[in-house]
N, C-alpha and C positions, 0 to 999 in steps of 0.2 A: 431740467435737472434741478433738484432741491439745493438750496444754498446751505452750506454747513458752517456753523460758527462754533464748532465744538471746542470747549475749554477757553473761549475768549475772555470770559469773566471769572469762571471758577478755577481755571488753570488745570482742570481735569481733561485728560485725552479722551473725550467722549466718543470721537470717531473710532478709536481702537476698541473702546468698550462695546459700541454697537456692532462692529465687525466680529468681535469675539462672541457676543451673545447670539448673533444670527448664525454664525458657524456652528455653535453648539446646538442650536435649534434645528439645523439642517442635517444633523447626524443621521436621522432615519432615512433621509433621501439617498444616502450612499448605499444603504441596505437595499432600498428599492431598485436603484440602478444596477446593483450587483445581481439582483434577481432577474432583471430584464436581460442582462448579459447571459446568465445561465440558461434562461428559457430560449433565447436566440440561438445559443450553441446547441441546445437539444433539438430545436427545429431544423437547424442546418444539418445536424447528424441524421435526422430522419430523411431529409432531402437527398443526402448523399447515399443513404441506404437504398432509397427508392431507385436512384440512378444505377447503383450496382445490381439491383434486382432486374432492372430493365436490360442491362448488359447480359445478365444470365439468361433472360428470355431470348435475346438475340442469339446467344450461343446455342441454346436448345433448338431454336427454329432452324439453325444452320445444319442440323443433323436429324430432323424429325421425319425424313423420308429415307427409304432405303438407298435411293440414288445419291442423297447428300451424305449419308453416314458412311456407306461403303465406298471404297475407292478402287479404281482400276488403272492400269497403265496400258498404253498402246504404242506399238512401234512398227515402223515400216522398213522393209529391206531396201527400199528405193524411195526416199522422201522427195526426190526430184520429180517423181511421177505421181505418187499418192502419199498424202499425209493422213494421220488418223487422230481423232479426238474421241475420248470415252468418258462416260459418267459411271457412277457407282453401280448402276444396274447392267453394265455391259456384260455380255455373254463371253466368258473366257474361251479362248481357242486360237487356232492358227487358220488364217484365211488366205487362200491363193487368189490373186486378183490380176486380171489383164484389162487394159483400157484400150479399146480400139478407136474411140472417138470422143472428143471433148464437147460438152455443150457449148453452143455459140449463139450470139445474138445477130440479128440482121442489120446490115448497113448498105445504104445506096448512096452513090456519089454522082453529082451532075457533071456535065461537060464544063469546060472553062468559059469564063466571061471576063471582059476587060475591066469592068467596074463592079464593085459590090454595093454601091450606094446610088447609082444612077437610076432614076425613075424611067420606066419604059423598057427596062432590060428584059423582064419576063413578059411573055405574051399574056394578054388579058383573057379572062374567061374563068373556068373552074378547073381545079386540080383535085383529084381524088386520092386520098391517102388511106390505105387499108392496113391496119396493124392488129394482129391477134384476132383477125376475123371481123373487126369493126371498121367500117368505112366512114371517113369524115370528108365532107366536100368543102373545099376552100374557094372563096371568090376573090379573084385578083382583078383590080381595076387600076385606073391611073394614079390612085393615091397610095398603092402598096405594091407596085410592080418592080421594085428593086430587089436584088438578091437578098440583101439584109432584111427588107420588109417581109419577104416570103419566109425567111428563117424565123422571124419573130412571130408571124402568123401561125406557123406550124407549132411552135413552142406553146403558144397561147391556146391553141384549139385542139390539138391531138394528144390524148393521154397516152403515156407509155413510150413516147419517142422524144429524142432531142435533136434539134437542128442547129447547125453552126456553119460559119464560113471558113473555108480553108484557103490560105494563101500559099500556092505551090511555088511561087517565085518565077513562074513562066513569064517571059518578056511580053507576050501579047495578051494572053488570057489566063492570068494567074488565079482567079477567084472561082472556087467551086463550092456548091452547096452540099453539105454532108447531112444525111438523115439517118439516125441510128436508133434501133430499138434498145430499150433499157433492160429487157429481160431476155435470158437465154431460153432455149427450148423450141422445139419444132412448131408448137402452136403459136409462137410469137413471130410469125412471118410478117414481112413488110413488102407492100407493092404500091406502085404509083401509077395513076391513070392521068395522062396528059392530054387525052383526046378532047377535053373540054376547053383547052387553051387555043382559041381561034382568033383572038383579036391582035391588036398591034403589039409588037415585041417578038422575042425569040422563045420558041418552045424548047425547054431544056430536055436533054436526053440523060436519063438516069441509068447507071450501071450498078448492079449488085456486086459489092466487093466482099461481102460475107453473107452467109445464109443461116437462118435460124435452125439450129440443130439440137437434138437431144444427145446427152452423153450416153455412150454405149460401153458396157463393161461386163465382165463375168466375175462372179464371186463363188469360189469353190465349184466352178463349172456351170453355174446357173446364170443365164443371160439376164442382165438388168439394164433398164433405160431410165434416165433421169433428165428432167428439164433443167437441172442445175448441176454444176460441178461439185457442189457439196451434197453428197449422197447419204442420207440418213434413213433409218427404218429398215434397211436390208438386214442388218444384224442389230438386235435390240441393244440400245445404249451406245452404239458405235456410229460415228459419222466419218465417212471417207471423203477427203477433199482431193479431187482429181487435178493434177498439175500438168500432166502430159500423157500422150499415148505411150504404150509400152511395147517393146519388141518381144518380150517374153513375160511370163508370170512373175509377179513379186509376191512377197509374203508379209502379211500384217499379223502381228502377234498381240493378243489381248490377254492380260493376266490380272488377277486380284492384287491389290496393293494394301496389305494388312497394316504396314507402318503408317500410311496416311490415314487409314480408317481409325487406327488407335489414336493418332494425333488429333483427329476430329473429336473423339470422345474426351480426350484430355483437355481440349479447349473449354468444353463445358465444365469439366471438373474444376479447372482453374477459376472459372467465373463463379461457380458455386462456392469455392473456398474463399474467394474475395469477399463475398457476402458474409459468410460465417466468421471469418477473421475480423471483419469490420465490426460485427456485432460483439464478438468476444472482447475486442479492444475497448469498445465503448460501454461495456458492462463491468469493466474492472473496478474493484472497490478495495481500498486499503485505508482504514480510518487513521492508523498511526502515521502513514505517509501522506495523508491528506488527499488521497486519490479517490475520486468518485466520477465514474463515467456517465455520459449523458443518458445512457439507457438503463441506469440503475433504477429499479422500481417501476419500469415501464412495462405494463401488462401486455401492450400490443406486441412488443418485441419478444417477450417470453412466449406468447402464443405462436408467433411466427417461427421461433426456434423449434418449438415442439412439433409444429406442422411439417417443417422441413425434415426433421428427424423421422417422423412417421412415414413420409413419402419415400425417403431413401431406404428405409428398412423394410418396406412392404414386399411381400412375395406376390407376384401376379401370375396370370395363367395365359399370357399371350404367346409363349413359345413352347417348343417341344422339349428341349434340353435345358434351356436357361430362362429363368423367370424372375430373377432379382439382380440387383446391382452387385451384391456380394458374390453371386455365382459367376459373374463375368469379370471378377477381379477388382471391384470397387468397394473398398471397405471404409467404415467410419472410424476415424481416430478419436482419441479421448476428448479432444477439444471440439468435436463436432464436424471437423473438416473431413474431406474425403481423400483416400490414398488409393493409388492404382498399382495393382500387381501385374506387371507386364506379361509375365509368363501365362498367368491364368487368362488374361484378356486375349492374348494371341491365340491360345487354344480355343477360346469361345468363338473367335472370328473364323478360325480354320474349320471348326466342327459344325457351327450353325450360325453363320452370319445373319441369316434371316431372323433368328431369335433375338440377336443383339439389336438389329434394326427395329424389330417390333417393340422392344423395351422402350426405345427412345421416341417412337412415333407418337404424335399428338392426336391420333385418331384411332387408337387401338386399345383403349381402356387399360393402359399400362403406366409405367413410370412417367414417360414423357407427357401423357395426358394429364396425370395428377399434378405433376410439377408445373405445367403450364397453367392449370386452373389455380394452383396456389399462388403463383406469381401474379396472375390477373387479379386475384382477390385482394392481395396486399399492395401491389405496386401500380395498379391502374391509376391514372391521373384523375379519373372521375371519382366523385365522392360516393360513399355507400348511402343508399336511400333506405329509409325505414317508414313503416306505416304508423298509424296513430297508436297502435298497441306496442310499438317499439320493435316489431319484427322486421328483419331485413327483407326488402322487396327487390332490391337491385344490388347484386354483389359487385365487389371491386372497390379498391381504393381505401383499404384500412389505414395505410400509411398516410395517404392524402387527408383522410379524416383527422388523424392525429395531428398532422401539420396545421390543419385549419384550426383545431382547438388551441394549439400553441400560438398561432397568429392572433387569435382572439385574446388569449391571455396577455400577450405582449402589448396589444392595443390597450387593454384595460390598465396594465401597469404604467404605460406611458401617460395615459389620462390621469392616473393618480399622481404621477410625478409632476405633470403640468399643473394640477390643482395644488399640490404641495408647494411648487414654485410660487404660485400666485399668493398663497398664504404667507410664505416667507418674505415675499416682496412687501406685502401689507404690514407684516410684523416689523420689518426694518424701517419702513416709513413711519410707523407709529412710534418706535423707539427714538427716531431722529426728531420727531415732533415733540416728544416728551423732553428730551435733553435740550432742545432749543428753547422750550418753554421754561425749563429750569434756568438756563443761562440768562434769559430775559428777566425772570423773576429776581435772580441774584443781582443783575444789573440795576434793577429798580431799587432793591434794598440798599445797595451801595450808594446810590444817589441820595436816597432818603437819609442815610447815615451822615453823609457829607453835609446835607442841609442842616440837620440837627446840631452837628458839631459847630457849624458856623453861628448858630443862634446862642449857644451856651457861652457864659463869660469865661474868659481865660482863667485858669487856676494858677497860673504862674505869677509871682510878684517880683517887682524890680527893686533892687537895693539902692538906698540913697547913698550917693557918693558924698 
């Protein structure tokens, strides 16, 4: 740290003078720092805009198939026996169902043993386990002949089954080996061949406590079998879950759910409006009030606004009755946001839900397709690539590109500030050296003056008394 002797000879507060001079010289730095803050705010606004557009894509993708956009409800007259799940493609109607048999998995249980860990309990040799038509041969010897060892060997070696020890609490032989198939259905049968167990130990006896079965039911009088108690594909878009056999027919009712379908569309509209409102807010400008949004003068945002307006206002040819957002009740407000007319939209779903679905699909050359392409072009996290001539060769990431340019601008401004700091530090050091030199020079002058005064004769005379 430099030693300051400001004003020690001259009496001038040179330290304050240096501080004031440096502060005045640093005035441009405040302007540079303010510009960095402005660019950082603009860059942050772009990042937030990109996030909002990604949210809009998520909302669009949540309804870009007919099953996602449309909605249905399903109810059962006896949910203790059959429950129902439906998707948007469910075929509406009433279905009479009877359940005569539930799907089941196979389980076999051994006779009881006194110990589950004692080696030598199970006879040595080979045990054949056949599950779902595949036979696995297990070798049992003196190292793995306890009941627990056999359970571990089955779990490690046989796909599709689980083996475990059950403690029944019996006073003499409480431990039993349970072998259970993991899947229901008649093809997943289980059998055990103990004829290869001929060595020392006891040959276990296995009893089937449940048999692998298919579910058996009728739907509107048509016989149906299923390897699982969740029965799908019998009616398009409908899954029946069988809980119990029925003593008589029950009724499952499937109907369209226009309210939910409209809510799905409104979720996208809200996401769209979030993007447009954010842009509007950050393009606000009022010179008198000193308001200037981050997107004022930003050509990228202007182009995005124009592209969004074009897509929402285009008439397509994907449907029979409805081919534009306005026709299904989605209108553009003066500020560019979207408004929904519930009555018009409900009518569109009632008359031609397929047309509404086609509009939002991302593979049907309609609104959904164009909007997804627009979002990808602007909001992709990848940067746009261009060739030597400046032509775009890889689309996507216009906002990302602009953010990258702003990052570069921030870096350059910070480099300029750092360089300015260095110049100001050098300027301050130079001033301090100059003032120190001045103090030293003054000190020398004062010393010389004192010496001269000592050599000169005194001009005063003394009076004779």
